[in-house]
N, C-alpha and C positions, 0 to 999 in steps of 0.2 A: 535614179539611171545606175552612179559610180553601183547600187548595190547589184543591180539589172548584170553591170557588162561582171562582177564577180563571179557570182552564177554562172555564165557567161564560160566565166575563166572552169569556172569547174564542172562543166556539160563536154566545154570543146572536145576534154578527154575522151569522148564516148564519140567522136568525130572524125572523121577524116581530110586533116586542116580550117581552115581559118573560115571566116565565116561567108568570105566573099567566094572561096570556091568551091563550097557545098552546091546541091542543086535547088533549087526555088522548093522542091517538095520539103529535104530538108531541112532550108531553113524556116518551114510554116511549122515542121514537126520542133525541131528547138523552141519556135515562138511558145507553141502552145503549150508544152512541155512548162515552159514561162510560166504562163498563163494558169496553169492548174497550180502553180504554185504561189499563185497572190499578187500576180505583180501585174501593175498594166495594160494591155495591148497596146494603147499610141505610146505610151513612154516603149516596151518592145521591141512594137514594129521599127521605130529610129534605131536602135543599135542595133539589133540583127540584121539590117539593111532590105530587107522588101516590101513594095506594098499589103497596104491592106487587103486591097481586093484579091491582091497573090493567095495572105493569108488565107481567107476565107474561104476560098475557092479549093483549096487543098485539103484544109482543113474540115469543109463537102465533100471534099471524093476521100477520103480517108476510108479503109475497109472495102474500098468497092473494088470490085474485078476492073483490073485494067482490059479495055476489051482489044488496044494496038499488042496486047502481048506478041502476040502469033508473027505480024507486019516485026514488032525488034524484034525478034529473034533469029527473022531470015534478015538484017537488017548486020548484025555481026556475027 
């Protein structure tokens, strides 16, 4: 997990804020990138701080069209 933490610090430059300040989607993307580098998912989710189910939910939905985009635009 020390190696994962070191990679997290390197990747943190591409995100605005600490892991706790990121959206769950951003945390999942971060975790996905670390998994692609060969780290074990169980170790990654402990360090990144997201539940495994949340990770899988967001990975499954990467690249899918946001069906609520019109609603979100009205809110903001």
